[in-house]
LUMKOL-850631 format. One record per atom (N, C-alpha, C, O, CB): residue in three letters; atom name; x, y, z. Coordinates in nm, 3 decimals, decimal comma. Glycine has a CB too. Example, Ala and Ser with C-alpha at 12.3 -4.5 7.8 and 13.67 -1.06 7.14 Angstrom:
2
   rest   atom         x         y         z
    ALA      N     1,319    -0,569     0,780
    ALA     CA     1,230    -0,450     0,780
    ALA      C     1,320    -0,330     0,780
    ALA      O     1,424    -0,332     0,846
    ALA     CB     1,131    -0,447     0,905
    SER      N     1,285    -0,225     0,708
    SER     CA     1,367    -0,106     0,714
    SER      C     1,290     0,003     0,787
    SER      O     1,341     0,114     0,804
    SER     CB     1,408    -0,060     0,572
This chain:
101
   rest   atom         x         y         z
    PRO      N     2,333    -8,383     3,799
    PRO     CA     2,360    -8,344     3,661
    PRO      C     2,391    -8,195     3,650
    PRO      O     2,332    -8,113     3,721
    PRO     CB     2,240    -8,379     3,572
    LYS      N     2,481    -8,161     3,564
    LYS     CA     2,518    -8,020     3,545
    LYS      C     2,401    -7,943     3,483
    LYS      O     2,369    -7,832     3,526
    LYS     CB     2,644    -8,007     3,455
    TYR      N     2,339    -8,003     3,381
    TYR     CA     2,224    -7,940     3,315
    TYR      C     2,098    -8,013     3,361
    TYR      O     2,072    -8,125     3,318
    TYR     CB     2,239    -7,943     3,159
    LYS      N     2,023    -7,949     3,445
    LYS     CA     1,902    -8,009     3,501
    LYS      C     1,781    -7,976     3,415
    LYS      O     1,776    -7,870     3,352
    LYS     CB     1,880    -7,961     3,646
    GLY      N     1,686    -8,066     3,413
    GLY     CA     1,564    -8,040     3,338
    GLY      C     1,571    -8,084     3,194
    GLY      O     1,633    -8,185     3,161
    GLY     CB     1,531    -7,895     3,344
    LEU      N     1,507    -8,007     3,107
    LEU     CA     1,493    -8,043     2,966
    LEU      C     1,604    -7,982     2,880
    LEU      O     1,679    -7,895     2,924
    LEU     CB     1,358    -7,998     2,915
    ASP      N     1,613    -8,029     2,757
    ASP     CA     1,708    -7,979     2,655
    ASP      C     1,853    -7,993     2,699
    ASP      O     1,936    -7,909     2,663
    ASP     CB     1,678    -7,834     2,623
    THR      N     1,884    -8,095     2,775
    THR     CA     2,019    -8,111     2,826
    THR      C     2,120    -8,136     2,715
    THR      O     2,232    -8,086     2,721
    THR     CB     2,023    -8,225     2,926
    HIS      N     2,081    -8,214     2,614
    HIS     CA     2,174    -8,244     2,505
    HIS      C     2,210    -8,117     2,428
    HIS      O     2,326    -8,092     2,397
    HIS     CB     2,114    -8,350     2,411
    HIS      N     2,108    -8,040     2,398
    HIS     CA     2,129    -7,914     2,325
    HIS      C     2,218    -7,819     2,406
    HIS      O     2,310    -7,758     2,351
    HIS     CB     1,993    -7,847     2,295
    ARG      N     2,192    -7,808     2,534
    ARG     CA     2,272    -7,717     2,618
    ARG      C     2,417    -7,761     2,629
    ARG      O     2,508    -7,678     2,629
    ARG     CB     2,210    -7,706     2,757
    ALA      N     2,439    -7,891     2,637
    ALA     CA     2,577    -7,941     2,645
    ALA      C     2,653    -7,909     2,518
    ALA      O     2,769    -7,868     2,523
    ALA     CB     2,579    -8,093     2,670
    ILE      N     2,590    -7,927     2,404
    ILE     CA     2,654    -7,898     2,275
    ILE      C     2,674    -7,747     2,259
    ILE      O     2,781    -7,703     2,219
    ILE     CB     2,570    -7,953     2,158
    GLN      N     2,572    -7,669     2,290
    GLN     CA     2,578    -7,524     2,278
    GLN      C     2,691    -7,467     2,363
    GLN      O     2,756    -7,370     2,323
    GLN     CB     2,445    -7,461     2,319
    ASN      N     2,714    -7,525     2,479
    ASN     CA     2,819    -7,476     2,569
    ASN      C     2,954    -7,542     2,546
    ASN      O     3,047    -7,527     2,625
    ASN     CB     2,777    -7,499     2,712
    LYS      N     2,964    -7,616     2,435
    LYS     CA     3,090    -7,677     2,391
    LYS      C     3,152    -7,768     2,500
    LYS      O     3,273    -7,769     2,521
    LYS     CB     3,191    -7,567     2,353
    GLU      N     3,064    -7,845     2,567
    GLU     CA     3,112    -7,941     2,665
    GLU      C     3,188    -8,052     2,593
    GLU      O     3,156    -8,086     2,479
    GLU     CB     2,993    -7,999     2,749
    LYS      N     3,286    -8,108     2,659
    LYS     CA     3,360    -8,220     2,603
    LYS      C     3,291    -8,351     2,636
    LYS      O     3,305    -8,449     2,563
    LYS     CB     3,504    -8,222     2,655
    TYR      N     3,215    -8,354     2,746
    TYR     CA     3,147    -8,475     2,791
    TYR      C     3,004    -8,445     2,831
    TYR      O     2,970    -8,334     2,872
    TYR     CB     3,222    -8,538     2,908
    SER      N     2,922    -8,547     2,817
    SER     CA     2,786    -8,547     2,871
    SER      C     2,765    -8,687     2,928
    SER      O     2,863    -8,758     2,952
    SER     CB     2,677    -8,509     2,759
    GLY      N     2,642    -8,728     2,949
    GLY     CA     2,621    -8,862     3,001
    GLY      C     2,484    -8,877     3,061
    GLY      O     2,391    -8,803     3,029
    GLY     CB     2,725    -8,896     3,103
    CYS      N     2,471    -8,975     3,150
    CYS     CA     2,343    -9,001     3,215
    CYS      C     2,366    -9,035     3,361
    CYS      O     2,473    -9,079     3,402
    CYS     CB     2,267    -9,117     3,144
    THR      N     2,262    -9,012     3,439
    THR     CA     2,267    -9,032     3,583
    THR      C     2,142    -9,105     3,630
    THR      O     2,031    -9,072     3,587
    THR     CB     2,282    -8,898     3,657
    VAL      N     2,160    -9,202     3,716
    VAL     CA     2,048    -9,263     3,788
    VAL      C     2,056    -9,205     3,928
    VAL      O     2,158    -9,216     3,995
    VAL     CB     2,055    -9,425     3,789
    HIS      N     1,947    -9,141     3,973
    HIS     CA     1,950    -9,080     4,105
    HIS      C     1,816    -9,093     4,175
    HIS      O     1,714    -9,117     4,112
    HIS     CB     1,988    -8,933     4,095
    LEU      N     1,819    -9,077     4,305
    LEU     CA     1,696    -9,075     4,382
    LEU      C     1,625    -8,943     4,357
    LEU      O     1,688    -8,842     4,326
    LEU     CB     1,724    -9,095     4,533
    VAL      N     1,494    -8,944     4,372
    VAL     CA     1,415    -8,824     4,352
    VAL      C     1,394    -8,756     4,487
    VAL      O     1,362    -8,820     4,587
    VAL     CB     1,278    -8,857     4,285
    ASN      N     1,414    -8,624     4,487
    ASN     CA     1,381    -8,545     4,606
    ASN      C     1,299    -8,424     4,561
    ASN      O     1,249    -8,423     4,449
    ASN     CB     1,511    -8,500     4,682
    SER      N     1,284    -8,326     4,645
    SER     CA     1,198    -8,212     4,612
    SER      C     1,260    -8,115     4,513
    SER      O     1,191    -8,028     4,461
    SER     CB     1,162    -8,138     4,739
    LYS      N     1,389    -8,128     4,486
    LYS     CA     1,457    -8,038     4,391
    LYS      C     1,481    -8,110     4,259
    LYS      O     1,505    -8,231     4,257
    LYS     CB     1,591    -7,988     4,450
    LEU      N     1,475    -8,036     4,150
    LEU     CA     1,490    -8,092     4,016
    LEU      C     1,627    -8,156     3,997
    LEU      O     1,730    -8,091     4,014
    LEU     CB     1,469    -7,983     3,910
    ASP      N     1,629    -8,284     3,962
    ASP     CA     1,751    -8,358     3,931
    ASP      C     1,861    -8,340     4,035
    ASP      O     1,978    -8,324     4,000
    ASP     CB     1,804    -8,315     3,796
    SER      N     1,824    -8,342     4,161
    SER     CA     1,919    -8,314     4,269
    SER      C     1,930    -8,426     4,372
    SER      O     1,998    -8,410     4,474
    SER     CB     1,881    -8,188     4,338
    GLY      N     1,865    -8,539     4,348
    GLY     CA     1,870    -8,648     4,444
    GLY      C     2,005    -8,716     4,448
    GLY      O     2,091    -8,694     4,362
    GLY     CB     1,765    -8,749     4,412
    LYS      N     2,024    -8,799     4,549
    LYS     CA     2,149    -8,872     4,566
    LYS      C     2,179    -8,957     4,441
    LYS      O     2,093    -9,032     4,395
    LYS     CB     2,143    -8,962     4,692
    ILE      N     2,299    -8,943     4,389
    ILE     CA     2,339    -9,015     4,268
    ILE      C     2,368    -9,160     4,303
    ILE      O     2,439    -9,190     4,399
    ILE     CB     2,462    -8,948     4,203
    ILE      N     2,311    -9,250     4,222
    ILE     CA     2,333    -9,393     4,239
    ILE      C     2,435    -9,442     4,136
    ILE      O     2,532    -9,510     4,172
    ILE     CB     2,200    -9,471     4,226
    LEU      N     2,414    -9,409     4,009
    LEU     CA     2,504    -9,449     3,901
    LEU      C     2,517    -9,335     3,801
    LEU      O     2,424    -9,257     3,782
    LEU     CB     2,452    -9,578     3,830
    GLN      N     2,634    -9,326     3,737
    GLN     CA     2,655    -9,229     3,629
    GLN      C     2,741    -9,292     3,521
    GLN      O     2,822    -9,381     3,548
    GLN     CB     2,721    -9,099     3,684
    LYS      N     2,723    -9,244     3,400
    LYS     CA     2,809    -9,283     3,289
    LYS      C     2,841    -9,158     3,207
    LYS      O     2,751    -9,085     3,167
    LYS     CB     2,743    -9,393     3,200
    LYS      N     2,967    -9,136     3,184
    LYS     CA     3,013    -9,020     3,107
    LYS      C     3,039    -9,064     2,963
    LYS      O     3,093    -9,172     2,940
    LYS     CB     3,143    -8,958     3,171
    VAL      N     3,000    -8,981     2,866
    VAL     CA     3,026    -9,007     2,724
    VAL      C     3,092    -8,884     2,663
    VAL      O     3,061    -8,771     2,699
    VAL     CB     2,895    -9,043     2,648
    LYS      N     3,182    -8,909     2,570
    LYS     CA     3,254    -8,800     2,504
    LYS      C     3,172    -8,749     2,385
    LYS      O     3,117    -8,827     2,308
    LYS     CB     3,395    -8,846     2,458
    LEU      N     3,166    -8,617     2,372
    LEU     CA     3,098    -8,557     2,259
    LEU      C     3,194    -8,546     2,142
    LEU      O     3,310    -8,510     2,159
    LEU     CB     3,041    -8,418     2,296
    SER      N     3,144    -8,576     2,023
    SER     CA     3,225    -8,556     1,902
    SER      C     3,210    -8,412     1,856
    SER      O     3,119    -8,341     1,900
    SER     CB     3,182    -8,656     1,788
    LYS      N     3,299    -8,369     1,769
    LYS     CA     3,293    -8,230     1,720
    LYS      C     3,170    -8,205     1,635
    LYS      O     3,125    -8,091     1,621
    LYS     CB     3,419    -8,196     1,640
    LYS      N     3,114    -8,311     1,576
    LYS     CA     2,996    -8,297     1,489
    LYS      C     2,868    -8,344     1,559
    LYS      O     2,769    -8,375     1,493
    LYS     CB     3,017    -8,376     1,360
    GLU      N     2,871    -8,349     1,690
    GLU     CA     2,757    -8,399     1,768
    GLU      C     2,635    -8,310     1,748
    GLU      O     2,645    -8,188     1,743
    GLU     CB     2,793    -8,407     1,917
    THR      N     2,519    -8,375     1,737
    THR     CA     2,391    -8,304     1,734
    THR      C     2,311    -8,350     1,857
    THR      O     2,342    -8,453     1,916
    THR     CB     2,312    -8,333     1,599
    PRO      N     2,209    -8,275     1,894
    PRO     CA     2,126    -8,322     2,006
    PRO      C     2,071    -8,463     1,982
    PRO      O     2,064    -8,544     2,075
    PRO     CB     2,011    -8,226     2,029
    SER      N     2,033    -8,492     1,859
    SER     CA     1,978    -8,623     1,827
    SER      C     2,083    -8,734     1,839
    SER      O     2,056    -8,839     1,896
    SER     CB     1,920    -8,622     1,686
    SER      N     2,202    -8,710     1,785
    SER     CA     2,308    -8,812     1,793
    SER      C     2,353    -8,832     1,937
    SER      O     2,383    -8,944     1,977
    SER     CB     2,427    -8,772     1,706
    LEU      N     2,357    -8,724     2,014
    LEU     CA     2,396    -8,735     2,154
    LEU      C     2,290    -8,812     2,233
    LEU      O     2,323    -8,893     2,319
    LEU     CB     2,418    -8,596     2,215
    GLN      N     2,164    -8,785     2,204
    GLN     CA     2,055    -8,857     2,272
    GLN      C     2,066    -9,007     2,246
    GLN      O     2,050    -9,086     2,339
    GLN     CB     1,918    -8,804     2,224
    LYS      N     2,093    -9,046     2,123
    LYS     CA     2,107    -9,188     2,090
    LYS      C     2,228    -9,250     2,159
    LYS      O     2,221    -9,362     2,209
    LYS     CB     2,118    -9,206     1,937
    LYS      N     2,337    -9,176     2,162
    LYS     CA     2,460    -9,225     2,227
    LYS      C     2,436    -9,247     2,377
    LYS      O     2,476    -9,349     2,432
    LYS     CB     2,576    -9,124     2,205
    ILE      N     2,371    -9,151     2,440
    ILE     CA     2,345    -9,161     2,584
    ILE      C     2,245    -9,272     2,613
    ILE      O     2,258    -9,341     2,714
    ILE     CB     2,293    -9,027     2,638
    LEU      N     2,145    -9,289     2,529
    LEU     CA     2,045    -9,394     2,550
    LEU      C     2,111    -9,532     2,556
    LEU      O     2,073    -9,615     2,638
    LEU     CB     1,940    -9,391     2,437
    LYS      N     2,210    -9,555     2,472
    LYS     CA     2,283    -9,683     2,476
    LYS      C     2,348    -9,703     2,613
    LYS      O     2,346    -9,814     2,667
    LYS     CB     2,391    -9,688     2,364
    HIS      N     2,404    -9,597     2,668
    HIS     CA     2,470    -9,607     2,798
    HIS      C     2,368    -9,621     2,912
    HIS      O     2,396    -9,685     3,013
    HIS     CB     2,558    -9,485     2,822
    GLU      N     2,251    -9,560     2,897
    GLU     CA     2,146    -9,579     2,997
    GLU      C     2,109    -9,726     3,007
    GLU      O     2,089    -9,779     3,116
    GLU     CB     2,021    -9,494     2,962
    HIS      N     2,100    -9,792     2,892
    HIS     CA     2,063    -9,934     2,891
    HIS      C     2,173   -10,022     2,949
    HIS      O     2,146   -10,133     2,994
    HIS     CB     2,032    -9,979     2,749
    ILE      N     2,294    -9,974     2,950
    ILE     CA     2,404   -10,046     3,016
    ILE      C     2,395   -10,027     3,167
    ILE      O     2,426   -10,118     3,244
    ILE     CB     2,542    -9,996     2,963
    LEU      N     2,352    -9,907     3,211
    LEU     CA     2,340    -9,880     3,355
    LEU      C     2,226    -9,958     3,420
    LEU      O     2,240   -10,005     3,533
    LEU     CB     2,319    -9,731     3,377
    TYR      N     2,113    -9,972     3,351
    TYR     CA     1,995   -10,032     3,413
    TYR      C     2,022   -10,167     3,480
    TYR      O     1,980   -10,186     3,595
    TYR     CB     1,888   -10,050     3,309
    PRO      N     2,090   -10,261     3,415
    PRO     CA     2,113   -10,391     3,482
    PRO      C     2,199   -10,381     3,608
    PRO      O     2,196   -10,471     3,692
    PRO     CB     2,177   -10,487     3,385
    ASN      N     2,275   -10,274     3,621
    ASN     CA     2,360   -10,255     3,740
    ASN      C     2,285   -10,192     3,856
    ASN      O     2,339   -10,183     3,967
    ASN     CB     2,480   -10,171     3,705
    LEU      N     2,165   -10,148     3,833
    LEU     CA     2,090   -10,077     3,936
    LEU      C     2,064   -10,160     4,061
    LEU      O     2,083   -10,108     4,171
    LEU     CB     1,960   -10,031     3,878
    PRO      N     2,021   -10,286     4,051
    PRO     CA     1,997   -10,361     4,176
    PRO      C     2,120   -10,369     4,266
    PRO      O     2,110   -10,349     4,387
    PRO     CB     1,949   -10,502     4,143
    ASP      N     2,235   -10,398     4,210
    ASP     CA     2,357   -10,406     4,291
    ASP      C     2,394   -10,272     4,352
    ASP      O     2,450   -10,266     4,462
    ASP     CB     2,473   -10,458     4,207
    ALA      N     2,364   -10,165     4,282
    ALA     CA     2,399   -10,032     4,331
    ALA      C     2,302    -9,982     4,438
    ALA      O     2,341    -9,906     4,527
    ALA     CB     2,403    -9,933     4,216
    ILE      N     2,178   -10,023     4,430
    ILE     CA     2,078    -9,967     4,521
    ILE      C     2,062   -10,048     4,650
    ILE      O     2,019    -9,992     4,751
    ILE     CB     1,946    -9,958     4,452
    VAL      N     2,095   -10,175     4,650
    VAL     CA     2,081   -10,256     4,771
    VAL      C     2,154   -10,194     4,891
    VAL      O     2,095   -10,187     4,999
    VAL     CB     2,134   -10,397     4,747
    PRO      N     2,279   -10,149     4,876
    PRO     CA     2,345   -10,085     4,991
    PRO      C     2,272    -9,960     5,040
    PRO      O     2,275    -9,929     5,159
    PRO     CB     2,488   -10,049     4,955
    LEU      N     2,205    -9,888     4,949
    LEU     CA     2,131    -9,769     4,990
    LEU      C     2,010    -9,807     5,074
    LEU      O     1,976    -9,737     5,170
    LEU     CB     2,087    -9,689     4,867
    PHE      N     1,944    -9,916     5,039
    PHE     CA     1,831    -9,961     5,119
    PHE      C     1,877   -10,006     5,257
    PHE      O     1,811    -9,978     5,357
    PHE     CB     1,757   -10,076     5,048
    LYS      N     1,989   -10,074     5,263
    LYS     CA     2,043   -10,117     5,392
    LYS      C     2,080    -9,997     5,478
    LYS      O     2,054    -9,995     5,598
    LYS     CB     2,166   -10,208     5,372
    GLU      N     2,140    -9,896     5,414
    GLU     CA     2,177    -9,773     5,486
    GLU      C     2,052    -9,702     5,536
    GLU      O     2,048    -9,655     5,649
    GLU     CB     2,259    -9,679     5,394
    ALA      N     1,950    -9,696     5,452
    ALA     CA     1,827    -9,625     5,488
    ALA      C     1,748    -9,697     5,596
    ALA      O     1,676    -9,634     5,673
    ALA     CB     1,740    -9,607     5,365
    LYS      N     1,762    -9,828     5,603
    LYS     CA     1,689    -9,906     5,703
    LYS      C     1,720    -9,857     5,844
    LYS      O     1,634    -9,863     5,933
    LYS     CB     1,724   -10,054     5,691
    ASN      N     1,840    -9,808     5,864
    ASN     CA     1,881    -9,760     5,995
    ASN      C     1,861    -9,609     6,012
    ASN      O     1,902    -9,551     6,113
    ASN     CB     2,025    -9,794     6,018
    SER      N     1,796    -9,546     5,913
    SER     CA     1,780    -9,401     5,917
    SER      C     1,647    -9,356     5,975
    SER      O     1,623    -9,235     5,986
    SER     CB     1,794    -9,346     5,779
    GLY      N     1,562    -9,446     6,012
    GLY     CA     1,434    -9,408     6,070
    GLY      C     1,320    -9,417     5,972
    GLY      O     1,340    -9,455     5,856
    GLY     CB     1,442    -9,269     6,123
    PRO      N     1,200    -9,382     6,015
    PRO     CA     1,080    -9,403     5,934
    PRO      C     1,068    -9,310     5,814
    PRO      O     0,987    -9,338     5,725
    PRO     CB     0,960    -9,386     6,019
    ASN      N     1,145    -9,203     5,806
    ASN     CA     1,133    -9,111     5,693
    ASN      C     1,238    -9,133     5,586
    ASN      O     1,265    -9,044     5,506
    ASN     CB     1,142    -8,970     5,743
    CYS      N     1,297    -9,251     5,584
    CYS     CA     1,401    -9,278     5,485
    CYS      C     1,340    -9,294     5,346
    CYS      O     1,219    -9,313     5,333
    CYS     CB     1,481    -9,404     5,523
    PHE      N     1,422    -9,286     5,244
    PHE     CA     1,372    -9,289     5,107
    PHE      C     1,305    -9,420     5,070
    PHE      O     1,228    -9,424     4,974
    PHE     CB     1,484    -9,262     5,012
    THR      N     1,332    -9,528     5,142
    THR     CA     1,274    -9,657     5,106
    THR      C     1,121    -9,656     5,117
    THR      O     1,055    -9,740     5,055
    THR     CB     1,331    -9,766     5,196
    THR      N     1,066    -9,565     5,193
    THR     CA     0,920    -9,557     5,202
    THR      C     0,861    -9,494     5,077
    THR      O     0,741    -9,508     5,050
    THR     CB     0,878    -9,478     5,326
    ARG      N     0,942    -9,427     5,001
    ARG     CA     0,897    -9,364     4,877
    ARG      C     0,947    -9,443     4,757
    ARG      O     0,870    -9,469     4,664
    ARG     CB     0,946    -9,218     4,868
    GLY      N     1,072    -9,480     4,756
    GLY     CA     1,128    -9,567     4,654
    GLY      C     1,134    -9,509     4,515
    GLY      O     1,133    -9,585     4,418
    GLY     CB     1,051    -9,688     4,649
    PHE      N     1,141    -9,379     4,500
    PHE     CA     1,146    -9,321     4,367
    PHE      C     1,289    -9,313     4,315
    PHE      O     1,380    -9,273     4,388
    PHE     CB     1,084    -9,182     4,368
    ILE      N     1,307    -9,350     4,191
    ILE     CA     1,436    -9,341     4,124
    ILE      C     1,409    -9,280     3,988
    ILE      O     1,304    -9,306     3,929
    ILE     CB     1,508    -9,483     4,112
    THR      N     1,500    -9,201     3,939
    THR     CA     1,484    -9,144     3,807
    THR      C     1,612    -9,159     3,726
    THR      O     1,721    -9,166     3,783
    THR     CB     1,444    -8,997     3,816
    ILE      N     1,598    -9,165     3,597
    ILE     CA     1,713    -9,172     3,506
    ILE      C     1,721    -9,036     3,438
    ILE      O     1,624    -8,992     3,374
    ILE     CB     1,698    -9,291     3,399
    SER      N     1,833    -8,968     3,450
    SER     CA     1,848    -8,835     3,392
    SER      C     1,953    -8,834     3,283
    SER      O     2,072    -8,852     3,312
    SER     CB     1,883    -8,735     3,500
    PRO      N     1,912    -8,812     3,159
    PRO     CA     2,011    -8,798     3,053
    PRO      C     2,077    -8,662     3,063
    PRO      O     2,024    -8,571     3,126
    PRO     CB     1,947    -8,816     2,915
    GLY      N     2,191    -8,647     3,002
    GLY     CA     2,253    -8,517     2,990
    GLY      C     2,335    -8,475     3,109
    GLY      O     2,357    -8,355     3,126
    GLY     CB     2,152    -8,417     2,965
    VAL      N     2,380    -8,564     3,189
    VAL     CA     2,469    -8,526     3,299
    VAL      C     2,602    -8,482     3,240
    VAL      O     2,654    -8,546     3,149
    VAL     CB     2,489    -8,643     3,401
    ASN      N     2,656    -8,377     3,289
    ASN     CA     2,786    -8,330     3,244
    ASN      C     2,878    -8,323     3,364
    ASN      O     2,853    -8,248     3,458
    ASN     CB     2,777    -8,192     3,173
    MET      N     2,982    -8,403     3,360
    MET     CA     3,070    -8,416     3,475
    MET      C     3,201    -8,343     3,454
    MET      O     3,286    -8,344     3,542
    MET     CB     3,096    -8,561     3,506
């Protein structure tokens, strides 16, 4: 995500971004920096508010969730051959609103 952490919707609007969105990614030791599994981009309107953008992105997050199993299975297969320290032993996934692509 371009804007990591909190207040992503506000920062996207404040910086006059044309797009924002959401990201499903693996969790690592750095904030919002894990391998991206799925993303959805949404266009900001000229009258967008943080609240309206949050609602818009939430709808797209709910569209992404059902696609997660199909997207993550290849990652588990890939990790199976990566040795004992692969991410499958941790299995953490996070959903990050406010991705700006």
